[in-house]
N, C-alpha and C positions, 0 to 999 in steps of 0.2 A: 391522401391518408392523411388524415390528423392525429396529432399525439401530444400526450400533455405530460410532462415531465414534473417529478417531486423529487426534492432530495429530503428524506425524511430524519435527517440530523439537525437537532436545533439549533446549533451554533453554526452551520454549514456557511451562511453569509459572513458572517464574525471572523472566523478560522478556518479559511477556504484550506483544502486540502485534495488528495489523491482521488475523492468521491467527487468532489467538484469538478476536477478538472478533467474526471472520466465522463460525467455528463454532459459537459460544456463541451469537450470535443465531440461525442458521439452526438450531440445534435447538431454540430455543422456538418459532420458526416452524413447524418441522415437526410440535411438540409440540400445537399449537394447531391443527395438521390433523389430530391421532389418531394421528401416529407416535410408536411408543417409542423413545426413544433413550437407548442406555448408552454413557459416555465411559469410553474406557483410554488410560493413558500408555505412553510407550515402557517402562516397566519394570514394567507391569501387563499384561502379554501371557501369563503363564503359562496363567492361568486366564480366558477367555473366556465371556461370557454368550451364550444363545441369539440369535441374529440371522439375519435374512435378507439382508440388505445391509450391506458393511463401505463406510464412506466414508472416505477417507485424505486428509488436506488437509496440503500444502506438500511440494512436492519439492527446497527449497533445501538440503535437507543429504541428499542422496541415500544416502548409507551407511544413515544410521538408517532412511531410509523403504522401501529395500529390505529390512532387516532386519523391518520389520513387513509388508512384502508376501509374504516367505517363510514367516512364521507364520500369516498368512491365508490361504495357498494352500492349506494344509494342511487348512482347514475346508472345500474346494469351496464356498465362497459367492461369488458376483460380488462384485467389487471397484470401486467408484466413487472417481475420484479427483480433488481441486482443488489443479490447481499451483500455484496463486499464485505466478507464475514472471514474471520479466523478467531479463533479462542485467543485469549490472554492467561489460560492458566499455566504456563511457564513464568509469566512475566509476576502474577499475583503470588507463586510460591517465592521467586526471589524477593519480593517484599516482604512477606512473613518470614522467610528464614532469617532475612538480614533484622529482624526486630529481635529474634532468639525465642523464647517461648517453645512451644510443642514441635514444630517444623524446624526450628534452629535446632534443636536437641536431634531431631531424627536425622537433618543435615550433616550433623557431626558424627555420630554413631554409623550411620548405615552410608554415608556419602550422600554427596547432592544430585548424583541421578536417581538414585533408587528411592531417594526422599522425595524427589520433584516427581517421579512415576505415581508414587503413593497419593501424593497431593492431587495429580492429575484425575486418578481413578476415583478418587476421593469427591471431585468436583462433579464427574459425570455423575457420579451415582446420587448425588443429593440434587443435579440440576433441575429434574422434574418437576419437584417439588417447589421451585420457585417461579414468580409469576413472569419473571423477563422471561424465563427459557419458554416458557408456555405460550407469549404472547408471538416470541420469534417463530415457536414451531406453529402455530396457528396461521401465522402470516406466509411462511413457505407452503403449508397445505393450501390457501387459500387461493395463491397468486395463480394464473393461467399457465403461466410459464416463466422458470427460473433461470436467470443468465449471469451463473456464475463466471468468474474470470480464469478457472483451469479448471481440468479433472480433479484435481487435487481436493480443489474448494468443494466440488460436488459432492465428493465422496466424506468431506469432513462434515458436511451439513447433513447428508444420510447418517453417519454415526450419531452426530454429538444428539441431534434430534430425532433419534430410534424413529426415523423414517422409512417405510417399506420399500419393497424395490420399484413399485409403482414411479416414484420421487424421480428415478434416474430419467423415467420417458418422457417428462417435462423439461428435462435440463437441455437449453442450448446453451454451449459454451461461447463468449464473447469475448478474444482476448483485450487485454491492455495494450494500447499503443504508443506510437510516437508522431509527432509530423515529418513524414519523410523531407518534404521541402528543405527543412533546417539542416537536413542529415545525407542528402543525397549523393553530393558529393561533401568528401570529408571537411569537415571546418576546420577554418583558419584560428590558430592559436590567438586570444585577443590582445592587441596591442595596446590597447587602455588600462587593460588589468595589469601587464607587464608594466607600465611607465606607473600603475598607482602603487603598485605591490611588490614589484621588483624580483617575483618566485616564478618557478616552473617546474616542472617535474615534482609535484606536491602530491600528498593524500588529500584527496578532497571526499567529504561528504557533504550532500546539498541535501537539506530536507530542514522543518522546523525543530526547532531545540527545543527538547523535552524528554522524558527519560523513554519513554520507547521507542525514540532513534538512538539513542546510547552513545551520545558524542562524548560522554566523560569516558564511557568505556574505551574508544577510540585512543583518548589523551592517555589514559593509565597503561593501556597496552602498548602504545608506542613512547612511552615516557622517555626513555633514554633511547630510542631510535632516531640519527641524525637525519631526519627526512620533515620537512615543512610541511604542517597540517593546515588545510584551509577548510574552515566552515562556512557555509553558504544557507542561509537559511534566518528566519525570524522565530523570536522567541514565542512560547506559547504564553498565550498572556497568563493563565491561571495558573501558572509554574514559576515566575521569575526567579525563587532561589535556587533552583536546578541549573539555570543560565548563569547564574553568579558564582556555584560552585564551579561548573565547567571553564569560568574565565578566571578565576583563581586560579585552580590546578595548570590552566594554560598560561599563566604568566610566570607560575613556578618552573614549568618544563621551557617555557621559552620556544619562538619559531611555531607560533601557533596564530593565524589569522582566522576572527570572525567577520563576516560581512552578513549585512541583513538581507533580506529579499530581492534578489534581481529580477530585471524584465525578462521574461521567458525567452525572448530570443537574444539576449546576454551570454545565456547559459552555454551553447556549444563550443564558444570560444575559449570559456574555461575549462570545459572539458577537455579540450583538446592540447590546454596545457598542464593537465594533472597527468601525472604517472600512472595512478589507478584511481577507481572512484570506490569506498568503502563505504557498505549500508550493514552495519551488524544490529538488526533493529528487532526488538519483540516479537514482530511478525512485517510481514508483507506480501502483497497479494498482486504483482509481486515486487513492487516500488519503482513507480514511474522514471525516477531519476536514474535508476541502476538500467532501463531500458536506453534512455537518452546518453548516457555515459556508455554502454556500449557500441549503440550506433555512431557513437562520436571517435570510435576507436580506440576509447578508453578501457583498459583493463578490468573486470569488475569483480570486483568483493563481495558477497551479499550474506543475510542470515542465512542458518539453514532451518529456520522456522517460517512455515508459510509454503506458498506455491511457487517457489523462486526456481525449485529445478525443472518445472512443468516449462519454464521460459528459457533459461539457461543453461540447463544441461552439462555437460562434462567441460564446457567452455568458460567457467567461473569459478572461482575461489568461495568456499563457503567456511562460515565461523560460528561460534554461539555463542550469543550477547551477553554473557556472565562470565565467559571463559579467557582473560586476557591472552593466555597463552595462544588459545586457538586464533584470536584475532591478529596476534603478532606474527604468528607463523603463515596464515593465510596474506595478510600484507607481504611478509619478506618474499614469499614462493613467488608472489605476483610481479614483484619489483623485478625479482631476477629472470622473469619468465619472456620472450621475446613477444611481440604484440603480434596478434593473429587477426586475420579480417574473417573468419568463419563465423563470431558470434555476430559481430556486424551487420553481413548479409543476410543471418538467420532473422534480426529482428527489422532488418529493411523491409525483407520479403513476407514475414509472419506477422509483423507485430507492429500495425500501422491504425490510425485510428480510421483510416477507410476499410479496412478488414471488421475492424469493430463494427461501423457503421452498418457494413452488408450482413453482417451476421445479426445485427439487431434486427435489422429490416426483416428479413428471413424468418425469424423468431415471430414478429408481427404477423405476417402471413398465416405464419399457421394457426394461431391465435382467430385470427378473423375469419379464419377458412371453416373452423371449428364452430363460430358463433351463429 
């Protein structure tokens, strides 16, 4: 079988993220199963290789994704779609309310939670009039199979884009995963990290530094908690001012370390040194770094927005990104809790790239058998 991979996000190569890792790891897993996989970028669609199935990743930038679909549809080959989708309505509300105006006033009068729900309902009501929503719905309808990373994501897609009950019939769940070879035995704490930074039992967050990942929220929530904080991740080039704000507040707090992006193979030893890993993002599906931290035996604190509960269940601590009390309580509870092998074993058993590759290949066979 020959498969064509295309990431539809315009800046995927410049700003790699969870979607690029998902595609790259799925490619390796499929190749291990005997599938020939070729990748093309958005600007490499003029001369496509021979293939049996096209696999498109990401509908967050629907204009570019629809451009890809239009090119592929001329080839008369089935298209499989990994949406990698979660809405940003709660984050948009937070931005709107922080600027005052109508939503800021409603948040003060009604309380943030009620005002936020009103905002979300308003966004859902007006979405069908938006060309981006229309493009995303068209992509979901025209793909032969849909490969969300969780049932929560599948349900959200159906609700958000007003899809009928037949939508679920073409859904194949494909989990996000880890490389078990790095975590099959409990990782050894990194000696080089200890020598360079001299801290352990810290609060760790791995991820690109920008507002959605909410590093500033971690600093503010733990401002007077006497525990080291370590951030690992590069600054999003489009938002350097956010990183500067984080670093200024970190200097004022003290005991905060920022480390640029590290080689993938070095992370297990850093997870092993951390007391907890926190990811209070504005969305996660479910956060690859949270899976890795769990596999390393680290206590996991994650956002309540997204598909996190599908993966971590009752074995993690949950917080809401704009609620500093929520973040702090989750961290304090996790720090006081004993470590448990339950989540680590669940991740190793259920959420690996091998499992993702097998589920993806099964979906391809469904498509080809119907073609």
